[in-house]
C-alpha positions, 0 to 999 in steps of 0.5 A: 111443585106449583107456587101460588100466593093464597088470599082466602084465609084467616092468619095466626102465628100461635093459636087457640083452637078450643076453650080447654086447656087441658093437654091430655096429648103433646105432639110434635109434626116435623114435615116437609114437602116438594124435596124435588130430588134437591139433594144437593144445595150449593147456596148455602142452605138446604140439601138432604144431608144438611136437612138430616142433621137439623131434623135429628137435632129439632128431634132431640129438643122436642124429647118427651112429646109425641112426635111425627115425621111427614112428607107432603110429596113430590118426593122426586124430580126429573133432572141431573140429580134423579138421572143418577138413580136412572142410569145406576141400572135396569128396573129392578137394579137400581140404587135410588138415591132419593129413596135412600134419603127418604128411609134415613130420614124416617119419615112415619108417612109420605104422601105421594105428589104429582112428580113422583108419577112423572116417569110412569108407574113402572119407575114409581114402583121400583122406586118404592120398592127400592124404598121398602128393601134399602137396609145398611148396618145400624139402620134403625128407620123402618119403611113409610107407607106412601099415602094417597086416599083418592088413587085407584091403583087397580089399573096398574099391577106394579102399584096394585100390588104394593097397595095389597101389601100395605106399601101404599095406603089411604091412611095409616096410624101411628102410635106414640105411647098411649096415643094414636095418630091417623094420617091421611094423604091426598093427591091432586085431582089434576094428576092426569093433566100433569103427570103421567100416572098411568091407568092410575084413577083419581077420584074425589079428594072431598069424598076419599078424605071424608070417608077415610076421616069417618073410618078412623073415627069409627076405629076410635081414632081421634086425632086426625091429621091430613097430608096432602098435595093439592098444589096450593095452599088456597086448595087445602083451604077450600077443601077444609071447609068441606070436611068434617074431623080432620085436626091438622093439614100439612100441604104440599104442592105450593111450596108457599113460604109461611114464617112468623120471623127473619132468618138468614135465608128470608125475611117476613116480608117475603112470606106469603103467609105466616105459620100456621095459618088457620081455616075453617071446616064444614062444623065451624072449627078452626084446623092449623094449616102448615106447609114449607118451601120445599128443595129441603130448605125448611123442616117444619115444626108444628106443636099441637096439644090435644084435650082428652077428647081428641080435640086441638086446644093449641097450635104453635110453632115455626119452620126452621131454615136448613142453614149450612156450615159454612166459612162465611156462616160457621153457626149452621149445621154439618152434613149428616155422614151417612148421607153424605157418603151414600147420597151427596157423594155418588149423586155429586159424582154423576152430575159433575161428569154430565157437566164436564160434556160441553155440547156447544157455546153461546152467545145469549142467555136463554130464558126461563125465568126472567133474568135469572133461575130466582125471577119468575117463570116467564116461560109460562106467560109469554114467547122467550127465547128459551121457548123458541129454542126447545120448540125448534129442536122439536121440530127439527128432530121430527123432521129428521125421523121424517117417514111414518112419524108424518102424514104427507101433505100436512104442515108440520109445526112444533108446540112444547108445553112450557111446563116442561121446560125447567131451568134457563139454559145457561144459567151460570152465564159463562157462554159453555152448554153442557149436557148436563144443563140441557138435561136440566132444562128438559128434565123429564122422561119424555120422548119427541113425538108427533100429534097427526092430521090436526085440523084448523078448529082443533089447533085453534082450541088447543092455543085457546087452552094455551092461554086460558091460564093468562091473568087477563090483568096481570098478564101473569101464567097460571101453569106449565100449559103456555105453549112455546111454538115453532113453524107458526105465530099467533095473537090473543087477546088475554082480556077476551072471554074464555073460547074467543081469546085467539086472534089469528094464526098464520104459518112462519112464511105469513100465510094466514091459517085463521082469524077470528070471526072470518072465513079464509082459503086456507085448507089443510091439516097439520103434524104437530112436533111434540113431546111424549106428555102432551101426545099421550092419553087424555088431556095432558095440561088441559090440551085435547086433540080429539081423534088426532093421531099420535106416534111417540118416537125413540129420541129424548126430547133433551136429546133432541135439544142437544142434537139440534145445537150441536148439529143444526147450530153447529154447537153454537147459539148465536145472538142473531138468532136466539138473541131476542124473541121473534114475534112468534106469540103476540098479545093484542091490543098490546098493553101500554106498559108492555111497550116500556118493558119490552124495550126494556128486555131487549136492551137487557138481552142485547147487553148479554150477547157475547162473542163466540 
């Protein structure tokens, strides 16, 4: 998931898309996206068992209409909840609790999202196979195909086998009475940079979508739905302008809040657009676009009316909040008993066990998001104390490994992409760090790794990439490539032209490595302590280390953090060491407002310090 605000579109809450009023087909699309293994939600809203109850009630209320249920990707996410599945057994004999939830919900189509590839092709294939084979007495739902029209699986045998069997497809045709509906799935073209697809090849979304639309039309399917995972709804809007023949788009990956009225959780003032949004296709036809806020917080409901020619004549709807029944909110829904027993109870037990294993204490709150997990993800745009801690841990782990992992004579530094850091540390602010909290901070299936023999020019280019998505006016970060570092410092000008933002690099002892426009006396290469994602093939998060060597180590990157806290820090994260940032990353010239902001943040951090 990658949440962004969009601006380019025309809005409408209930829109008439053609002059005709004859309704030859009436369809209700139930949808969600970015469930991201948020199976349990203790905030009073969301949670997959409550989602199921809400959806079933909505289905009953729309009886008499054709119905489809669609997921638009990111069905899983690394973290404590998904660890319950990973730790349940080896490949081929695991219980995937997210897959149970998907089967019980009863989707008609499930679009693949980038996070579904985070553990690599083998785990994804195992997950889909478990989903297909899952059964229980009384289960009436049938497996839905996983969709990805612009994905070529021929380089990954385990996934290609599923593709050959029709369990992964470009599109699917669903029959409801006399009506047939075509559903096409699309993946973000940035998949190789943001996840671990192995040898899965991503092709043009536009070309794949139009080819599949034409094929469905050629087969007599006139009502076509596009289910996409393009990371931000603005990308879907741009896509629509290049396509002909799509009727409705279900967007995923951005988790934008589209609502038409206030509810118990969100107000219209918080929304990023009405439900639905409309955009024009290449023929000037209006196309409805919808999405939900993710995390099983909402069930989207879009009502679509078609005429006898398969043309959309009206759309309307709204997402329905998954409001849990609690003592303070008795009007909400209760948990689905099947999901409560088969999914929620075992996952909660695994999380409780992980959270019972204390690994240390902290005197400070370590920031991923500003102030708490509901704030902006500042780790994607500036140095934070949590970023420093994680980068230090990776460097420490690589130093301990030593041996052939390092090149004699090279300078060792650390670099961690901020997108691999997912939560604050000690976000309940009780001063206790548990194994579960550490894994939640670094949840992916990454190990520590070394990128070796990196010369100065390559390091400069890498850091240029790291700051390339910082907004030059606001300083807000665009994605997870922003670096958190150890063993050196750098400064940059976010307002400078691309390729010349970086200003200076120094080692931690102050040695000047490089300065823009100057020749320096520095000689030597670097070994970079990092994670296996950044050390992987291609250009993950846009980083291109060229011909540098890559060595993947056996220690998990979350294990490196746990070891660093327990062994190097003696089980206590002190305010003296991590109570504030150190100037490892500096913006020059410092924006005028930043002086006030910096002073306020420093005061805030000091207020958060605790006695050990």
